[in-house]
N, C-alpha and C positions, 0 to 999 in steps of 0.2 A: 694238798699241799698248793701254794701258789707257785705258778710259775714265774723265775727268774727273768726278767728281759735282758737279751743278749747285749753286752756293752763290749766296746774295743778295749778292753785291759790288759791284753794279751802283748800281741806283737807289735799291732799298730801305735803304740807310745815307745817302746824300744827301737822301732824303727825311726821313729820322728827323730827321737835323742840321738843315734847314730849318725843320722843324717848331720845334725846341727854339729857333734860333735867334730865328725870330718870337714865340716865348715871351718870350725872355730879351728881346728888344727893348720890347716890350708891359711888360714887368716893369721897366725898366729908365726907360721913358717915366713909370710911374705912381708910381715913387717920386722921380723929378724932380717930377713934379707934388706929390708929399707933402712936398717941401720948400720946396714955394711957388716953384717956377721960373716964369719970366715969358717967354711966346713972345715973340720978335723982339728978346729981350734978349740981345747976345753976350756968351759967357761965353769959349768958346775959338776965335778966328778968329770965321769965319762963323757956328758953332753956337753956337746959343741954350741954355738950361738944359734944355729938353725935347729936344731934338736930340741934346744931348750925351748923356743918359739912357738915349736910345733906341738910341744908337750904342752905346756902353759894354756895355749890357745884350746887346744883338747880339752885341757883340763875344764877350764872355762864354759867351753861348749856343752860338757857333761851337764855342767849344774843348770846353765841356763836352757841346756835342751830338755833337761825334764820338766823344769817351769814351762817354759813354751809347750811342750807335749800336752801336758797337764792341763794347761790355760785352752790351747786349740781343743781337746776332747772334750772338754767340760762344755765349751760353746757350743761344740755340735751335738753335745749329749742334751744340753738345756734345748737345743732348739727341736729334739726329738722328744721329749717327756709325753708329749700327748701320741705320739705316733704307736699305736698300739693295736694290734689285731688286723693289720690292714688285708687288704685283699688282694688277689692275685694282678689287679689291673694296679694298686699303688706299687705292688714289688717291681711290677715289669717299669711302671713310672719312674721309681728310683734308680732302675738299672739304667735307663736312658738317661738320666740326669745326672747320673755319676759319670757315664761315658761322655755326655756334652762338657760337662766341667771339668774332666781331667783335660778334653780337647782345649778349650778355653784355656785353663792353666798352662797347657803346654805351648798354646800359642802366645799368652803373656811372658812365659821362661825362655823360649828360644832364643831370643838376643843374648841372653847371658852364656850360651854355648858359644857365642861368634866372638863375643868382644871380652868374655872373663877369661880367667885362669881356668883351667881344665878342673883342676882340683877342685875349686870353690863352686864352679857353676856346675856342675853335675849335681853334686847333694843339693845345692840350693835348688836349681830345677826341680829333682826330683821331689822336694818338699812343697814346692809350690805346686805340680802336679796332685800330689796325693791330697793335701787340704783342699784344693779346687774340687778333686773326685768327690770328696767326703760331702761338701757344701752341697754341692750339686745333688749330690743323692737325697740328702734333705730336701731340698727346693724341689726335687722331681715328686717325692711322696706329698709333700704338702701342696703342688699345685698339677698332681695327676691328671685331673680331667682336660686342664689346659694342653697339658704335652703329649696325651693320647689324640686328643681332637687335633692336634697339629702335626704329629708322626704318623699316628694310627692308619688314616686312609693310605698313607705313601705303602706303609709296611703290611695291608691287606687287614689290618685289624677294624673291628665294628667300635663305632665311637658309643662310648656309654651313655645310656640315656637319662636325661634330666629327669628329675623327680616333678610330678605335677604342682606342688606346692610351691618350687623354685622357679615356674614359668608366670608370665601373665596370663592373666584368665579374660576369656570372651565370656559374656554375659548374655544369657539368652532370654526371653519375656517370661518365660515359668516361673524363674528365680525372681523376678522384681515382682511379679502379681503376687507369688506367696508371701513374700516379705521377712520370711526369717531368717535371710542371710542378713539381715542387720544384728540382729541376736547374736548370730556365728561371728560377726565381724567384730562387736562388741566384747564378746569372750576372749578375743585373741586370736581364734582360728584361722582366718582370714585376713590378710593385710598383701601389700604392694600395689602391683599395677592391674587395674580394673577397665578390661577394653569394653563400652557397650557400642555394637553396631548401629548406625542410622537406620538400617531397617529394624531393629528393636524399637527403637522409639517410634516410627512409624507407625509400628503393629501395635504398640500401646496407645499411640494417638487414636487411632482407629477406632478400639474399644471405648476409649473415654466417649469419642463422638457417637458411640452407637444409639440407637434408639432404645435395646433393650436394657432395663434398669441394672440387670446383673452383669452383663458385658460392660456397660459403661463405669460399673463401682470398681471392677476387677481394672480397667485400662487405668481409671484415676489413681488407684491404689499402687498402680505400677510404678507411674509416673512419679508419685510420691516418694517410694522407698528409692529410687533411682537418683532424687534431688537430696534425699537423704544421705545417699550412700556417697554424693559426692562431697559432703562437709566432714564425713568421718576420719578420724587422725588415723595415719598408717595408711590411707587408702591413698593412692595415685588414680585420680578417674578420669577416663579421655574416651570422647564419643568418635567413633573411625566413621568413615565415610565407607558408603558401599563401593569396593574396590572390583566387584564381580558382576556387573550389571547381566552380564550374559546368562547369569545363571537364575531363573525365575523362582525357584522354591527358597521359603525362608531358612529350612533346615539345612538343606544344601549349601547356602551362601555362609553360614554359620562356621560349617565345617570347611569351607574354602579358606576361610578369613584365620582360621585356627591355622591351616597350614602356612598359610602366608605371613603369619605373623609370628610364628612357632610358639602358639598357647594351648594352652588348656581349655577345654570347654567346661563352663561351671552352669550345670543346668538341674532340673527337676524332672525333666521328661525322660523317662526310662528310655523310650524307642529311640529318641535321638543319642541319647547315651549309648546304646548298643549299636548304632550305624556310625558314629564317631570311634569306636572301639575298634568297629570294623576297617576302618582306615588308617588305625595307627595311632590316632591321636590319643594324648593322655585327657582323660577326663575327671573333675569333680562332682561328682552326682550327690546333691544334698537329700535326695530322697535315700540313696545307699546310705549315709550318715544318720539319717532319722531311723533308718531301721537298726544299724549297728548300737542306737544308743536307746532303743526301746525298753521299756520295763522287762524284767524277765518273767514276771507273772501278771496278769491283769486279770479283771473282775470274772469269775465263772470258772477260772484253773482251778485244778485241784493238785496240790502239795501235801508231801509228807513232810512232817516238822518235828525235830525233838523239840518238846517243851521241857524249858528249863529253870524257869522261876515264875512267881506269880506276878500278875500285871497290878496296875494300879488300880482297877474296878474292880468290882467284886466279879468274883466266877472267870477273871480273866488269867489267860497263862502266855508266858512270851517264849517264843524260839526265835531261830536264826537259818535264814537259807544260807548256801554256800557262800556267797557274796559277802556275807555279814547284814544283810537286810533285816531289820527287825518284824517278826510276824506275831501279831497279837491276836490271841484265840479267844473268843466268847465260849464261856459255859464250858471250860476246859481246866478248870482249876485242880479237878480232882484226877487230872492225866498227868500231872507235871513227874517227869522222869522217864516217861513213855513218850513214843514217837507217834504221834496223830496225823491220820488223814484228816484234811483240811481245805474246806473249799472257799476260794478267796471272795469277799464282798466288796470289796473297794482296794483302792491303793492311792495313798497320800503321800504326795512330793512334799518335804520342808529344805530349810537351807541345810539341814543336816545330814540330808539324804531321803530315801524312801523308807516308809513303813505300812506296811500290808496288814489289812484286817480280815478274819475271817470266821469261821463256825467250822467245827467239826463236822464229816458228812456224813454221818450217823444222824445227828440231829436233822439236817437238812431233809434226810428221807423219812425222818418222821414228820416232819413239817409236810411234806409233799403227801404223807399217807393221810395225814389228818385231813387236809383239802381236799382230799378225793372223796374223803367220807362225808 
């Protein structure tokens, strides 16, 4: 059963309405005195003018208070419709926000206590403080990271670590030489600020000027990739100067620059990624992304597949892997309805996904036996 989100439908609306009723009664009483109503002189039955003014003011306050309370809570509720399943940090930020909101509300409302009538000023002051506290609570949750970053260090709380995807990225030469970063950017998985240290550009220039053909082609490819990356939409490309000339090694320079710019390291170098992790840096390792997206099976693997239906070609049978990948098995139509042990012969990637082709393992064994004879 879906859990219901807690809403302030109980005491808070009635408390707000009560405050408005008291304010209305006080205003009615003040208006009655303004018209020189006399105490003890009946005006309507047993009510004198002052009492009648207070009752009418309270009744108007009751009606207006209900509308005002519902409107206030609806506004607060609309601001919190997306705030569900919050973490402990968000709860703490909400508490801090509500406290700060109440303090701001009190600072705004305290002149009422000095210059206004006590009967009107006190409930009006309470209404302002309560509303400001509710608003501060919502703003505290919405802007939790900023509030914790401002208040957390003073309270001994560790700041929340930013996600690598939210940080600028410093690009190393391995990413430029590989070139697949362009496909990742065009697919929408990388965007934002890309920082290329001048030392990386110099390293690629050195490779492009090398006498060895392989090194020269790698360097030229890296420079071309950076030039193309600079023109990609959604990328804020910037070359940064060497700010750590006292550090001789390129990898060490990259780590120091990431620390100086509060940036994540974008790399394909596994050893550099490990070293950066040890220093506490955020790392976007495209090699790790490649491993995560590699096919579940490759040519030569053996898998067990439940054959469900015949294929398009003669003798073929079709089954599916756990992730829904279609497996086409040659010479296995007579095995439909059974689970067959299949050796993968090839994997075809199409616009609609992957298709795996294979043959029953026992046929491979038979072919091997005939070839040996």
